[in-house]
C-alpha positions as CSV (number, residue, x, y, z in Angstrom):
1,M,-14.5,20.0,-9.5
2,K,-15.2,16.4,-9.2
3,F,-12.1,14.3,-9.6
4,G,-13.7,11.6,-11.6
5,R,-14.7,14.0,-14.3
6,A,-13.5,12.9,-17.7
7,V,-11.0,14.8,-19.4
8,A,-10.5,12.8,-22.6
9,A,-10.9,14.2,-26.0
10,A,-13.5,16.7,-24.9
11,A,-11.0,18.6,-22.7
12,L,-10.2,21.9,-24.3
13,L,-11.4,20.7,-27.7
14,A,-12.3,24.3,-28.6
15,V,-8.7,25.4,-28.3
16,V,-6.6,22.4,-29.2
17,T,-5.0,21.9,-32.7
18,A,-2.9,19.1,-33.6
19,C,0.7,19.9,-34.4
20,G,2.3,18.2,-37.4
21,S,1.0,15.1,-38.9
22,G,0.1,13.3,-35.7
23,T,3.6,11.9,-35.0
24,T,4.7,11.7,-31.4
25,T,7.9,11.0,-29.6
26,G,8.6,8.9,-26.6
27,A,6.8,5.8,-25.2
28,G,3.3,5.0,-23.9
29,S,-0.1,6.6,-24.4
30,G,1.2,9.9,-23.1
31,G,3.8,10.3,-25.8
32,G,6.7,10.1,-23.3
33,K,7.8,10.3,-19.7
34,V,6.9,13.5,-17.7
35,G,9.3,14.6,-15.1
36,I,8.0,16.7,-12.2
37,D,9.6,18.9,-9.6
38,H,7.7,20.0,-6.6
39,P,8.8,23.4,-5.2
40,R,8.6,22.9,-1.4
41,A,7.1,20.6,1.3
42,D,6.8,23.2,4.1
43,S,3.4,24.6,2.9
44,D,0.1,23.1,3.4
45,F,-1.0,24.4,0.0
46,W,1.9,22.7,-1.8
47,N,1.5,19.4,0.3
48,S,-2.0,19.3,-0.9
49,Y,-0.9,19.8,-4.5
50,I,1.7,17.1,-4.1
51,K,-1.0,14.7,-2.9
52,Y,-3.2,15.3,-6.0
53,V,-0.4,14.8,-8.6
54,P,-0.3,10.9,-8.5
55,Q,-4.1,10.8,-8.4
56,M,-4.4,13.0,-11.4
57,A,-1.6,11.2,-13.3
58,G,-3.6,8.0,-12.9
59,E,-6.8,9.5,-14.2
60,L,-5.1,11.1,-17.2
61,K,-2.8,8.1,-17.9
62,V,0.3,10.2,-17.7
63,D,3.7,8.4,-17.8
64,L,4.9,10.2,-14.7
65,M,8.4,9.8,-13.4
66,P,9.1,9.8,-9.6
67,A,9.0,13.4,-8.4
68,T,11.8,15.5,-7.1
69,N,11.5,18.4,-4.7
70,S,13.6,21.5,-4.9
71,Q,12.7,22.8,-1.4
72,N,12.4,26.4,-2.4
73,D,16.0,26.4,-3.8
74,V,16.5,27.3,-7.4
75,A,20.0,25.6,-7.4
76,K,18.3,22.3,-6.4
77,L,15.6,22.9,-9.0
78,V,18.3,23.2,-11.8
79,N,20.0,20.1,-10.5
80,N,16.7,18.1,-10.3
81,V,15.8,19.1,-13.9
82,Q,19.1,17.9,-15.1
83,A,18.6,14.6,-13.3
84,L,15.1,14.2,-14.7
85,I,16.4,14.8,-18.3
86,G,19.2,12.3,-17.7
87,Q,16.5,9.7,-16.7
88,G,14.6,10.3,-19.9
89,A,12.0,13.0,-19.3
90,K,10.4,14.3,-22.5
91,V,8.5,17.0,-20.8
92,I,9.2,18.9,-17.5
93,V,6.7,20.2,-15.0
94,M,8.0,22.7,-12.5
95,A,7.0,25.5,-10.1
96,P,9.9,27.8,-9.8
97,Q,9.7,30.0,-6.8
98,D,12.3,32.5,-8.0
99,T,10.8,33.4,-11.4
100,G,13.8,35.4,-12.6
101,A,16.5,32.8,-11.9
102,I,15.3,30.0,-14.0
103,A,15.7,31.6,-17.5
104,N,19.0,29.8,-18.3
105,T,17.5,26.4,-17.5
106,L,14.5,27.1,-19.6
107,Q,16.8,28.0,-22.5
108,Q,18.6,24.8,-22.1
109,L,15.3,22.9,-22.2
110,E,14.3,24.7,-25.3
111,N,17.6,23.9,-27.0
112,K,16.9,20.2,-26.2
113,K,13.3,20.5,-27.5
114,I,11.9,19.5,-24.1
115,P,8.6,21.4,-23.4
116,V,8.1,23.0,-20.0
117,V,4.8,23.4,-18.0
118,T,5.0,25.7,-15.1
119,V,2.5,25.6,-12.2
120,D,1.4,28.5,-10.1
121,T,4.3,30.7,-11.1
122,R,5.2,32.3,-14.5
123,P,8.9,32.6,-15.3
124,D,10.0,36.2,-16.2
125,K,12.0,34.9,-19.2
126,G,12.4,31.6,-21.0
127,K,10.0,29.7,-23.2
128,V,7.2,27.7,-21.7
129,Y,4.7,25.4,-23.3
130,M,2.0,26.4,-20.8
131,V,1.7,28.1,-17.4
132,V,-1.0,26.7,-15.3
133,R,-1.9,29.4,-12.9
134,A,-4.7,31.7,-11.6
135,D,-4.9,35.4,-12.1
136,N,-2.7,36.5,-9.2
137,R,-3.4,40.2,-9.8
138,A,-7.1,39.4,-9.2
139,Y,-6.0,38.0,-5.8
140,G,-4.6,41.3,-4.8
141,T,-7.6,43.2,-6.1
142,K,-10.1,40.8,-4.3
143,A,-8.2,41.3,-1.0
144,C,-8.2,45.1,-1.4
145,E,-11.9,45.3,-2.1
146,F,-12.8,42.9,0.8
147,L,-10.6,44.8,3.4
148,G,-11.6,48.2,2.0
149,E,-15.3,47.5,2.4
150,K,-14.9,45.9,5.9
151,L,-13.0,48.9,7.1
152,G,-15.3,51.4,5.6
153,G,-12.5,52.9,3.4
154,K,-10.5,54.1,6.5
155,G,-7.8,52.8,8.8
156,K,-4.6,50.8,8.6
157,V,-3.8,47.4,7.1
158,V,-0.7,45.1,6.8
159,Q,0.1,43.3,3.7
160,L,2.2,40.2,4.4
161,Q,3.8,39.8,1.0
162,G,5.3,36.7,-0.5
163,A,8.7,36.8,-2.1
164,L,9.1,39.8,-4.5
165,S,11.5,37.7,-6.6
166,S,8.4,35.7,-7.6
167,I,5.8,37.0,-10.2
168,N,3.1,35.9,-7.8
169,G,4.4,38.0,-4.9
170,R,4.7,41.0,-7.3
171,D,1.3,40.5,-8.9
172,R,-0.5,40.2,-5.6
173,S,1.3,43.1,-4.0
174,E,1.1,45.6,-6.9
175,A,-2.6,44.9,-7.6
176,F,-3.4,45.3,-3.9
177,L,-1.6,48.6,-3.6
178,E,-3.0,49.9,-6.9
179,C,-6.5,49.0,-5.8
180,M,-6.1,50.6,-2.5
181,K,-4.7,53.8,-4.0
182,A,-7.5,54.0,-6.5
183,K,-10.6,53.0,-4.4
184,F,-9.6,53.4,-0.7
185,P,-7.0,56.3,-0.5
186,D,-7.7,56.9,3.1
187,I,-6.4,53.4,4.0
188,T,-2.8,53.2,5.0
189,V,-1.0,50.0,3.8
190,F,2.2,48.6,5.5
191,S,3.8,46.1,3.1
192,E,6.1,43.5,4.7
193,P,8.0,41.1,2.3
194,T,8.2,37.6,4.0
195,D,9.8,35.5,1.3
196,W,6.9,33.0,1.8
197,E,8.3,32.3,5.3
198,G,6.1,32.0,8.3
199,S,8.7,33.1,10.8
200,K,9.4,36.3,8.9
201,A,5.6,37.0,8.7
202,A,5.2,36.5,12.5
203,S,8.2,38.8,13.3
204,M,7.0,41.6,11.0
205,L,3.4,41.5,12.0
206,Q,4.5,41.5,15.7
207,T,6.6,44.6,15.1
208,R,4.0,46.3,13.0
209,L,1.3,45.8,15.6
210,E,3.5,47.1,18.3
211,Q,4.1,50.2,16.3
212,N,0.6,50.6,15.2
213,P,-1.9,49.0,17.6
214,D,-4.8,50.5,15.6
215,I,-4.3,48.2,12.6
216,K,-7.6,46.7,11.5
217,G,-6.8,44.6,8.5
218,I,-4.3,42.0,7.3
219,Y,-3.8,40.6,3.8
220,M,-1.8,37.3,3.8
221,H,-0.3,36.3,0.4
222,A,-0.1,32.7,1.3
223,G,-2.2,31.0,4.0
224,G,-0.2,27.9,3.6
225,V,2.8,29.5,5.3
226,H,1.3,32.7,6.9
227,L,-1.9,31.5,8.6
228,A,-0.6,29.7,11.7
229,P,2.1,32.3,12.7
230,T,-0.5,35.1,12.0
231,L,-3.1,33.6,14.2
232,Q,-0.4,32.9,16.9
233,V,0.6,36.6,17.0
234,L,-3.0,37.8,17.1
235,K,-3.7,35.3,20.0
236,Q,-0.7,36.4,21.9
237,K,-1.9,40.1,21.7
238,G,-5.5,39.3,22.6
239,L,-6.7,40.2,19.2
240,L,-8.0,36.8,18.1
241,V,-11.6,37.6,18.7
242,P,-14.9,37.2,16.8
243,P,-15.8,39.5,14.0
244,D,-18.4,41.2,16.0
245,D,-15.8,42.2,18.7
246,P,-14.6,45.8,18.2
247,K,-11.0,44.6,18.6
248,H,-11.3,42.1,15.6
249,I,-8.8,42.5,12.9
250,F,-10.1,41.5,9.5
251,V,-8.0,39.0,7.7
252,I,-8.0,37.8,4.2
253,S,-5.7,35.2,2.8
254,N,-4.7,33.4,-0.5
255,D,-4.6,29.5,-0.9
256,G,-7.9,27.9,0.1
257,I,-6.4,25.3,2.4
258,P,-8.7,23.3,4.9
259,Q,-7.0,25.2,7.7
260,E,-8.1,28.5,6.3
261,F,-11.7,27.3,5.9
262,E,-11.7,26.1,9.6
263,A,-10.4,29.6,10.7
264,I,-13.2,31.2,8.7
265,R,-15.8,29.0,10.4
266,K,-14.4,29.9,13.8
267,G,-14.3,33.7,12.9
268,D,-10.5,33.8,13.3
269,I,-10.1,35.0,9.7
270,D,-12.7,36.4,7.4
271,A,-11.9,35.3,3.9
272,T,-9.5,33.6,1.5
273,V,-9.1,33.3,-2.3
274,S,-9.1,29.6,-3.2
275,Q,-6.1,28.6,-5.3
276,P,-7.2,25.4,-7.0
277,A,-4.5,22.9,-5.9
278,D,-6.5,20.0,-7.5
279,L,-6.8,21.8,-10.8
280,Y,-3.2,22.9,-10.7
281,A,-2.2,19.3,-10.6
282,K,-4.8,18.2,-13.1
283,Y,-4.0,20.7,-15.8
284,A,-0.3,20.7,-15.4
285,L,-0.4,17.0,-16.1
286,F,-3.0,17.5,-18.9
287,Y,-0.8,20.0,-20.6
288,A,2.3,17.9,-20.1
289,K,0.7,15.0,-21.8
290,A,-0.5,17.2,-24.5
291,A,3.0,18.5,-25.1
292,A,4.5,15.0,-25.2
293,E,1.8,14.2,-27.9
294,G,2.8,17.2,-30.0
295,K,-0.4,19.2,-29.5
296,T,-0.7,23.0,-29.5
297,F,-3.1,25.5,-27.9
298,K,-4.4,28.9,-28.8
299,P,-5.6,31.8,-26.6
300,G,-9.2,31.9,-25.7
301,P,-11.9,30.4,-23.3
302,T,-11.6,26.8,-22.4
303,D,-14.3,24.3,-21.4
304,H,-13.2,24.3,-17.8
305,D,-14.2,27.8,-16.8
306,S,-10.8,29.4,-17.5
307,T,-9.1,31.5,-20.2
308,I,-5.8,30.8,-22.0
309,I,-3.9,34.1,-22.6
310,Q,-0.9,34.8,-24.7
311,L,2.4,35.7,-22.9
312,P,5.6,37.0,-24.5
313,N,7.2,33.6,-23.7
314,G,4.3,31.2,-24.2
315,L,0.7,30.6,-23.0
316,E,-1.0,30.7,-19.6
317,D,-4.2,28.9,-18.7
318,Q,-5.7,31.2,-15.9
319,L,-7.9,28.9,-13.8
320,P,-10.8,30.1,-11.6
321,A,-10.0,31.0,-8.0
322,P,-13.1,32.0,-6.1
323,L,-13.3,34.2,-3.0
324,V,-14.4,32.2,0.1
325,T,-16.1,33.8,3.0
326,K,-18.4,32.5,5.8
327,E,-21.2,32.6,3.2
328,N,-19.8,29.9,1.0
329,V,-17.1,28.2,3.1
330,D,-19.0,25.0,3.2
331,D,-19.3,24.7,-0.5
332,K,-18.4,21.1,-1.3
333,A,-17.1,22.0,-4.7
334,L,-14.1,23.8,-3.1
335,W,-11.1,21.7,-3.1
336,G,-10.4,22.6,0.5
337,N,-13.5,20.8,1.6
338,Q,-12.6,17.7,-0.4
339,V,-9.2,17.0,1.3
340,K,-9.3,13.9,3.6
């Protein structure tokens, strides 16, 4: 995961085929301007991603336009995309948080022959050139297996869900519940939708712990917004104790931000799944540049430890997202240990 690693012609050579006769549109070595909209700035994960974007653009020599930020508002995303197009964007990179509400905009972009790369989320409908994402169902399964084993297959757990209007929230939630039902049927799961909001997570966890003081596990869909409020609630209730304390509640998260790693080291939480913020930025821009140059891709394994899969509306590059526990939390290859 070293940032200086060359991506030039070798990157994805096994799955790249040139489209047409080598003609490209737009200016510059990247084939045209790339417009990018960031989804929010109230999450430690997304703020890390945002910091990686200009760095990766420089490494890949992408003609990147000044970014916009839709602040978790699909209406702002639509307006930002229109503004980027008006400023000459030939490719759009976005991360729609409401994956069902962006279909009309994707249709408009298709009509204009402007390719779209989406990051982290996969639109429910509408053509995409490439989705840069990890396997979010695997997140839910990993969380289920971790908590199920820690609890010995019995007890109660809380699932602090993201937004169920997002494919990520649905994937993580459904996989977690399916795994629990199949592998740990004696564990009771309380699912609480938070819409990716920390305040909602805190309120719902507080209420659930008051009603069920014997809860022994928590699965947070997004450490970037759920970590701080969850730790605050546990501390207030005297439950923020080391893993060897009988009162300890086992907590697993998703994101892989530095704050989660520090919480694992302290024993405040037990694990997280590391979403690759650095690789999200890197390959979003890699594919945006490829789209501008008229290249196409096929399903199959890549040279960067991922797999491209076929979707009904495009392709998805499923990047690796490892489980992080106290055993490997200091691994310098993890992006959360490289953030300064």
